[in-house]
C-alpha positions in Angstrom: 67.5 158.1 130.5 70.2 159.5 128.3 67.6 161.7 126.4 66.2 162.9 129.7 69.7 163.9 131.1 70.4 165.6 127.8 67.2 167.6 128.0 67.9 168.5 131.7 71.4 169.7 130.8 70.1 171.7 127.9 67.3 173.3 130.0 69.7 174.2 132.8 72.1 175.6 130.3 69.5 177.9 128.8 68.2 179.0 132.2 71.7 179.6 133.4 72.5 181.7 130.3 69.3 183.7 130.8 70.0 184.3 134.4 73.7 185.1 134.0 73.4 187.1 130.7 69.9 188.4 130.5 69.5 189.5 134.2 72.4 192.0 134.0 70.8 193.5 131.0 67.5 193.8 132.7 69.2 195.3 135.8 70.9 198.0 133.7 67.6 198.9 132.0 65.7 199.0 135.2 68.4 201.2 136.9 67.9 203.8 134.1 64.1 203.7 134.5 64.4 203.9 138.3 66.4 207.1 137.9 63.7 208.5 135.6 61.0 207.4 137.9 62.6 209.3 140.7 62.4 212.6 138.7 58.5 212.4 138.6 57.3 215.8 140.0 54.0 214.4 141.3 54.6 212.6 144.6 51.9 209.9 144.0 53.2 209.1 140.5 56.8 209.0 141.7 55.9 206.7 144.5 53.9 204.3 142.2 56.6 204.3 139.5 59.5 203.4 142.0 57.4 200.9 143.8 56.5 199.1 140.6 60.1 198.8 139.7 61.3 197.7 143.1 58.6 195.2 143.9 57.9 193.7 140.3 61.5 193.4 139.0 60.9 189.7 138.6 58.4 190.3 135.8 61.1 191.8 133.7 63.6 189.1 134.7 61.1 186.4 133.7 60.3 188.0 130.4 64.0 188.2 129.5 64.0 184.4 129.1 62.9 185.1 125.5 66.3 186.8 124.9 67.8 183.2 125.0 65.7 182.3 122.0 66.7 185.4 120.0 69.7 185.9 117.8 72.7 187.4 119.6 72.6 190.5 117.5 69.1 191.5 118.5 69.1 190.5 122.2 69.9 194.0 123.4 67.0 195.4 121.6 64.7 192.7 122.7 65.6 193.1 126.4 65.0 196.8 126.0 61.6 196.3 124.5 60.6 193.7 127.0 61.7 195.8 130.0 60.0 199.0 128.7 56.7 197.2 128.0 56.7 195.3 131.3 57.6 198.4 133.2 54.7 200.3 131.6 52.5 197.4 132.6 53.6 197.3 136.2 53.4 201.1 136.6 49.9 201.2 135.1 48.8 198.3 137.3 49.9 200.4 140.4 48.1 203.5 139.2 44.9 201.6 138.7 45.3 199.5 141.9 47.2 201.5 144.5 46.3 205.2 144.1 42.7 205.2 145.3 41.3 205.7 141.7 38.5 203.5 140.2 37.6 205.4 137.1 37.0 203.3 133.9 37.7 206.1 131.4 40.9 207.2 133.1 42.1 203.5 133.1 41.4 203.3 129.4 43.1 206.4 128.6 46.3 205.4 130.7 46.4 202.1 128.9 46.6 203.7 125.4 50.2 204.0 126.3 50.6 200.3 126.4 49.2 200.0 122.8 51.2 202.9 121.6 54.4 201.3 122.9 53.9 198.5 120.3 53.0 201.0 117.5 56.2 202.6 116.2 55.5 206.0 114.6 52.5 206.8 116.8 52.9 210.0 118.8 52.3 210.0 122.5 49.2 211.7 123.8 48.2 212.9 127.2 47.7 209.6 128.9 46.9 211.3 132.2 44.0 213.3 130.6 41.4 211.8 132.9 43.6 210.8 135.8 43.9 213.0 139.0 47.6 212.8 139.1 49.3 214.1 136.0 53.0 215.5 136.3 55.4 212.5 135.7 58.1 214.6 134.0 57.7 212.6 130.8 58.3 209.3 132.5 55.4 207.3 130.7 56.1 208.9 127.3 59.8 208.0 127.6 58.8 204.3 128.3 56.5 204.4 125.3 59.2 205.9 123.0 61.9 203.5 124.2 59.7 200.4 123.5 58.8 201.9 120.1 62.5 202.5 119.2 63.4 198.9 120.4 60.7 197.0 118.5 61.6 199.1 115.4 65.0 197.6 115.6 63.8 194.0 115.4 64.1 192.8 111.8 60.7 191.2 111.5 58.5 193.3 113.8 56.1 194.0 110.8 55.2 190.3 110.7 54.2 190.0 114.4 52.8 193.5 115.1 49.1 192.7 114.4 49.2 189.6 116.6 51.0 191.6 119.3 48.5 194.4 119.3 45.6 191.9 119.4 47.0 190.4 122.7 47.8 193.8 124.0 44.2 194.9 123.4 42.9 192.1 125.4 45.4 192.8 128.1 44.4 196.4 128.4 40.7 195.7 128.4 41.3 193.2 131.4 43.3 195.9 133.3 40.4 198.4 132.8 37.7 196.1 134.1 39.6 194.2 136.8 40.3 197.5 138.6 36.7 198.7 138.8 34.5 198.7 141.9 34.1 195.0 143.2 30.4 195.3 142.8 30.6 195.8 139.0 33.9 194.4 137.8 32.8 190.7 137.7 29.7 191.5 135.7 31.8 193.6 133.3 34.4 190.9 132.9 31.9 188.1 132.3 30.0 190.2 129.7 33.2 191.0 127.9 34.7 187.5 127.9 31.5 185.5 127.0 32.0 185.9 123.1 35.6 184.8 123.4 34.6 181.7 125.4 32.4 180.7 122.7 35.1 181.1 120.1 38.0 179.6 122.1 37.1 176.9 124.4 33.9 176.3 126.4 35.8 174.1 128.8 37.4 177.2 130.3 35.8 179.0 133.2 35.5 182.8 132.6 38.1 183.6 135.2 40.6 181.3 133.6 40.2 183.2 130.3 40.4 186.4 132.1 43.7 185.2 133.6 45.0 184.3 130.2 44.4 187.9 128.9 46.5 189.2 131.7 49.9 187.8 130.7 52.6 189.6 128.7 54.3 186.3 127.8 52.6 186.0 124.5 53.6 189.5 123.4 57.2 188.6 124.5 57.2 185.5 122.5 56.1 187.4 119.4 58.7 190.1 120.1 61.4 187.2 120.2 60.1 185.9 116.9 60.5 189.4 115.5 64.1 189.2 116.3 64.5 186.5 113.8 64.8 187.2 110.0 62.6 184.6 108.5 59.1 184.6 110.2 55.8 185.5 108.5 52.4 186.5 109.8 51.3 182.8 109.9 54.2 181.9 112.1 53.1 184.8 114.4 49.5 183.5 114.5 50.9 180.1 115.4 52.8 181.5 118.4 49.8 183.6 119.4 47.3 180.6 119.3 49.7 178.5 121.4 50.3 181.1 124.1 46.8 182.4 124.3 44.9 181.1 126.1 46.9 178.2 127.4 50.4 179.2 128.3 49.4 182.7 129.3 46.6 181.3 131.4 48.9 179.0 133.2 51.3 181.8 133.8 48.7 184.1 135.5 46.9 181.4 137.3 50.2 180.2 138.9 50.8 183.8 139.9 47.4 184.1 141.5 47.7 180.6 143.0 50.8 181.4 145.1 49.4 184.9 146.0 46.0 183.8 147.4 46.8 184.6 151.0 48.4 187.9 150.2 45.5 189.1 148.0 42.9 188.0 150.6 44.8 190.1 153.2 44.9 193.0 150.8 41.3 192.7 149.5 42.6 192.2 145.9 41.0 190.3 143.1 42.4 186.8 142.8 41.2 184.5 140.0 42.5 181.4 141.6 40.2 182.0 144.6 37.2 181.2 142.4 37.9 177.5 142.5 35.6 175.8 145.0 38.2 173.7 146.6 41.9 172.6 146.5 41.0 169.5 144.4 39.4 171.7 141.8 42.3 174.0 141.8 44.6 171.1 141.2 42.5 169.6 138.5 42.2 172.8 136.6 45.8 173.8 136.8 46.8 170.3 135.6 44.3 170.6 132.7 45.7 173.9 131.6 49.2 172.7 132.1 48.5 169.7 129.8 47.0 171.9 127.1 50.1 174.3 127.4 52.5 171.5 127.0 50.6 170.3 124.0 50.4 173.7 122.5 54.1 174.4 123.1 55.1 171.0 121.7 53.2 171.8 118.4 55.3 174.9 117.7 58.2 175.2 115.2 60.8 175.3 118.0 59.1 173.0 120.7 62.2 172.6 123.0 62.4 176.2 123.9 58.6 176.8 124.3 58.3 173.6 126.4 61.0 175.0 128.5 59.0 178.2 129.0 56.1 176.2 130.3 58.1 174.0 132.6 60.1 177.1 133.7 56.9 178.7 134.7 56.1 175.9 137.1 59.6 175.7 138.3 59.9 179.5 139.0 56.5 180.1 140.6 56.4 176.8 142.6 59.8 177.4 144.1 58.5 180.5 145.8 58.5 180.3 149.6 54.8 181.2 149.5 53.9 177.7 148.2 55.2 176.1 151.5 53.8 178.9 153.6 50.3 178.2 152.4 50.6 174.4 152.5 50.4 174.1 148.8 53.3 171.5 148.6 51.2 168.6 147.6 49.7 170.3 144.7 53.0 171.8 143.7 54.8 168.4 143.7 52.1 166.7 141.7 52.1 169.5 139.1 55.9 169.3 138.7 55.8 165.6 138.2 53.0 166.0 135.7 55.1 168.4 133.6 57.6 165.7 132.9 61.0 165.6 131.4 63.0 167.1 134.2 60.6 169.7 135.6 61.4 168.6 139.1 65.1 169.2 138.4 64.4 172.6 137.0 62.5 173.4 140.1 65.5 172.5 142.2 67.5 174.7 140.0 65.3 177.7 140.5 65.2 177.0 144.2 69.1 177.3 144.3 68.8 180.5 142.4 66.4 181.8 145.0 68.7 180.9 147.8 71.5 182.7 146.0 69.3 185.8 145.7 69.4 185.8 141.9 65.5 185.4 141.7 63.2 187.5 143.7 59.5 186.9 143.2 
């Protein structure tokens, strides 16, 4: 009981520090990017840029938890990198999903920016070359340059760069295929993922692996590792294998799980909707949760990474959409399955929501 109480206290301390210290840094960064987005000459690009910041701020807030794992001297650079990369992600998602465009080559060209952001020294190209809306006043290029500068300031970025770009490549391919016409996107996704399923884990459904490629958490964990002065490439590979496909899969499946009603109404692709019934949904989420806890527990700093896994449950399952969709039974069982105080973290996150500090 004493050990459990100590873990709960430590977890709450880290979460409180990340909310009270990292969130203000995230807000400052996003305020600057919001000003830049407001200067986009093209109405459609300006609308999508501003919308992505306003409605998806939580993504940057959530990613900033990794600043709590980084040395104090590099937390500012880490937050700048996370916010810039996540803002690119959210902006491009809107461009592919909300602007009435469904062209594969234009999506692929746009997502070159995401890869370039993680490649210091690479010059920006015309990312809108194949896209019908083009004049953003330098907004996207500025995000790319800001991320490049921020990761360059992390002392061990060279040790994690290859692993980060590998995850980024998977992420970009998913974004290209998932935004195609509904009649072709599933076939393209399955064809793309089949070789990876054979290599990774045949016990995963294709849509679960697809979900895993759609998370930025693995990249953020690698950037946080780059803020330390001792890691090598093997340590980066260790982080990458633990996060992908398990922790990243849990992340995105929880996101889709709570968004099912919303996505059905909007006609959007939702990987959680591929499960045949609520029982299968619970069984698969529990399986991926167990694999995530095992993977996190095997890492060099297990306490922090286990907190990330339990924090995902606490954050997502404290969303009011869980109760609105009658998912409380699944939610409560998953929280108990996570062990070591996850229920308490859930209550902690719920209190932050009531205080308006977390908006998902």
